[in-house]
N, C-alpha and C positions, 0 to 999 in steps of 0.2 A: 504494499499499499504506499502510495506517495503522499507526502504532506507538503503543501505550499501555503504561502501567506500572501495577502494582498500587498502590493508595493506601498511603501510609505515614503514620505519626503520630509526633509528638514528645511523649513523655510528660513532664509536669511533674515536676521532680526536687526542687524546693526551695520552701518557703513564704517569704513576705515578711518573716517574723520572724527569719530566720537568713541569713547570707551564703551566696550561691550559689557553686558551684565549677565550674571547668572540668573537662574529662575527666581532667586530670592531678592533680586534687584540690586545686588552688590556688584561693584566693578570687579572684573576679573583681571588678573595680571597679564595673561596671555590668551586672548580670545581665539577660538578656532578660526581657520582661514575663511570658512563660509560666512562667519559673522564679521570678521575684521574687514573683509573686502566685499561685503554684501552689495554695496552700491555699484561696484564695478561688475560683479556677476549679473546684477539686474540689468544694467545698461547693455551688457553683451547679449543677454537673452532677448531684450527688446529689439535689437538690431540684427539678430541672428535668423536669417531666412534660409539657411542651408540645411540639408538633411541631417537628422539626428538619429543615432542608433537608439534602439528601444530603451526607454526609461532614462536616457541621458538628459541632463538639464540644458546642455549646450551641444552644438555640433562639434566635430573634431577641429574644424578651423577655429571656432570661437574658443575652445579649450586651449589651443596653442597660442592664440592671441592673448588670452588671460595670463599664461605663463611668461610669454616673451615680451608682452607690452605692445602698445600701439595706440592709434587715435581713431575713434569711431566717427561716422559721418556727421554726427551732431557735435563733434568737438570733444567728446568725453575722452579723457586720457586714461589709458589702461597702464598701470605701472608694471614694469618688468618684475616678475617674481624669480626668474632664473636668467642669469647672464651667461650665455654660452652658445655653442653651435645650434642653429635653428633645427638642423636635421635631427639632432638627438631628441629634441622635444617632439618633433613630428613622428619619429619612429615610435617613441613611447606612447603617444596618444593613439596612433594607428594600432598598436598592439592591443590596447584596451578595447578597441572597436572590433577585434576578432574574438575568437574563443580561447586565446592564449593568455596566460598569466604574464606579468611584467616583473623582471628582476632588475633592480637598479643597483649597479655595482660601482665601487670607487673607494679610494682611500678615505679615512675619516675626515670630515669637514668639507666634502664636496657637494653638500646640499641634497643628499639622497632623501633624508627624511622630510626636508622642506618641500622638495619636488613631489614626493608621494602624497604629502598632505594636500598640496594645492591641486594636484591631479584629481584626487578624490573629491575635493570640494567642488571643482568645476564640473566633473562628470556626474556626481550623484547628489551634490548639495549637502553632503555629510562626510566629514573626514574622521569621524569618531569611532568607526568600526575597526578598532585597532587591537592587534596582539603584539605586546612588547616582548621580544625574544630575549631570554636570559638563559644561563646554564640550568636554572630551576624551572623553566617553563614546562608545565605538564601537558599531556595530550588533551586534557579537558579544555585547555585554553584555545585549542584549534577546533576540536570537535564539539563537545557539549559536556556539561556536568550535571549534578543532581542537587536538588533541594532535599537534604537528608531528613528534615522534619517531615516533609510530604512523603518522602520515600518510605520511611518507617511507618508512617500512619496509614498510607493507602497503597503502598507498593509502587512499582514502576508505572508511570503514567505521563502523558504530555504535560499535565499540571506540575509534575515533580521535575521535569526536565529543565535545565538552565542552558539556553542556547549560547554558543560562543559567538563573537563578532562575525566569524566566517560563516557560521550557520545562518545568522540573521541576514547577512549579505546575500547568501544563496537564495533564501526564501523571499527576499524583498527586491531582488534585482539591483543590488547596490554594489559599491566598491569596498572591499575589505583590504586592510593593510596589515602586513607582518613586518615588523621592524627587527633588524639584526637577525635575519633568518639563520645565519651560520653560527650563531651563539646558542641556538636551540639544540638539544641533544638529537643525534641522528635518528633514533627511533621515533621521536616526536615529529621531526621534520617530515618523515615518510608518511605520516598520517595525511599529508596534503596530496599524495599521489592519486588516490581514488577521487578526491574532490576535484582535482585539476584535469584528470583524464576522463573520468566518467561523468563529471559534473553532478555527482550524487554523494550524499553523506548518509550511510546506513545507520540505523538505530536498532541494532539487533535485540536489545532488551525489550523493545516494543513490537518487533517484527515490522518496522516501518522504515522509511527513508525520507530524506529531504532532497528534492531535486532542484537544482539551480534553475531559476527563471531567467529569461532574457534580460540583459543588463548587468548580470553578475560578472564581476572581474576581481582580480586580486593583484595587489602590488606588494612586492617584497623588497627589502633592502638588505645589502650585505657588503662587508669589506673583509679583506684578508690580512689586515695589519694587526688586529687585536690578538692577544694570546687567548687560548681556549677556544679557537675556532673549530667548528665541526664541518668538514667539507661536505657539500651536497652530494648525494648519491647520483650516479649517472641517470637513473630512472627519474628522479625528481628534477634534475637540471634540464632534462629534455622537455619538461612540461612548461618551461619558461622561455620567453624571449628575453635575452639579456641586453641591457643597454649600460654602457660604461660612462659614468659622469667624470670628465677629466678635471684636473686642476685648471684654473684660468691660464690661458695661453700667454697673455701679456700683462705687464705691470699695470697699465691703465685699466684693463678689464678688472683686475683684482682690486685695485683701488676703488673703482666704481662700486663693486659688490660690497666691499667693507663699508664704504661711505653710506650707501643706501640702507644697509641693515643697522648700522649704528644710529642713523636718523630715525628709523622705525622703532627701534628699542628705546632710544632716548625719549621719543614722544610718549611711549607707553609708561615711562618712569618719570615723566614731568621734568626731564632734563632739557636745558636750552639747546637749540641747534648750534652746531659747531662749524660754521662756514670758514672760520679762521683756522680750524684744526686740520685742514686737508694736507698741510705740509707734514704734520706728525703722522697722519694716516699713511702718507706715501712712504715715510721713513720706516714705519713698522712693517708695511708690506714689502718694501725692498729688502729689509733684514730677513724676513721670513723666506722670501723667494731665493735669496743668495744662499742661505744656510740649507734650504731644501736641495738646491741644485749642486751645492759644493763648489760653486764658482761665482765670482762677482759679475754683476750685470754687464760690465764692459769686457768680460772674458779674459781679463789679464791676471787675476789672482785666484788660485785655487784655495778653498777653505774646507775645513772639516764639517761634517753634518752631525747635528746632535741626534739623540735617540727619538725625540718626538716628531710628529708629522708636520707641525707648523703650518696648518691649513688655514684657509680664509676664516673658518669658524673660530679658531684661536685668535686670529688678528682682531676679529670683531669683538671678542671678549676683552682683549687687552685695551682697545680703544674705548669701549664702553665704560670700563672701569676707570680709565684715565679721565673720561668726560665727567664721571661722577666725582672724582677727586677734584677736578678743576672747578666744579659747581659748588661743592660743599666746603672745600678747604682752600680754594684759590679765588681768582678773579673771574672765573667763568670761561676763560680762554684756554684751550688745550695746549699745553706746553710739553717739552721733553721730559721734565720731571714728573709729569702726570702719567706718562706711559712707560717710564723706565722700569718701575718695579714689576708691573704686569708683564713686561717683555722678558725680564729676567726669569720670572716664574714659568713663563711658557717655554722658554728655551732650555732652562736647567731642570730637567726631569730626573736625571741621574746625577746626584750631587757631586760625584767624583769625576766621571768622564765628561759630562756635559759642561761643567764649570770650566774645564780646561779649554773646550771648544769655544765657549763664549768669550773667555778672556783673550784667546788668540785672535778671534774675529774682531773684538774691540780694538786691539792694539794694531793689527795689521791692516784693517780695512776702515773701520769707523774713524779712528784717530786721524787717518790721512785724507779723509774725504773732505773736500771744500764745502763750507757752509754747514758742517755737522759738528762743530766744536761744542756748542751748548748741548747737543744730544749726546755726544761722547762723555762730557763731564757728568751729565745726569746718570748715565748708565754706569760710569765708573763709581759714582758715589753710592749707588744701591748695591753694587757688586763687591764693594770693599769688605 
């Protein structure tokens, strides 16, 4: 016997220009994408006259525009959510329009979670059907669990069954998300095989099954840099179309990404805009890119790389923390002293080896760079 449910939708409630609230009416620190960018999603839907797959809120073209940014015929500006090759986004969106699952791969900090959230928000209007992968994620998180009070009182029944986010997405024709898939134990990972190949989730205790309705899709994210990674079985990997999200190709692209996210986070924290801080953002990003690559931007000096990934995500954290320091303990202008401590913490993960790498980079590169004297002194002071 098959069990299905009527599709449901989550209506956007807030635009990105105002704080979003939870059901109790309180401001939330980080609203979901479909709430934070509700105005943009609504504008796209109003102008979207292209074919939409079953139960999609927007057409594939509009979903790609939502992620990459653009200007609508009425002048509405759609802010970029992802800065990178357009083809990557187009392939990801097209995958979701087929019966294949999407696997977003990349080193930590390449916006895999960010992209998956915004894809789900644009496609289904709901990014909350989420399974967070960890070493302790049980099979119930992907399949279903039980309300044990109901189970003991009345035995196995639909009323006692607790659906997982994946089961709900199947029944309602929505987009489910699985974060950090490779951190989930291998035997739990493989519970996805039947779901992705047969589009069916058996419930043997009830002699029933849940069949996926049209509109169901699944987005997973994974990276291979963390310890404790569980490689995907070949059977499971075949069920996914894999899209690799690269690090930004150019300095300017990475500076743009960091500046945009710092501005968004700063507004949510009531921090002032930092138009005068672009020089410090550029310095932080330059340091990260050179230490990642093992060579300076002019190609003249080789440097050692630390143990950390030094991704755009970490640069965003360093600059946001610096902006908070400048706001609460300075004059509101982002300066080298505001980012120096965060930069040290991001680079020096291994106190022994990374500190040597950082000191050598400071003396061989930063000290000799024209216009970086104040930055060098600030970094030396916190590194002493």
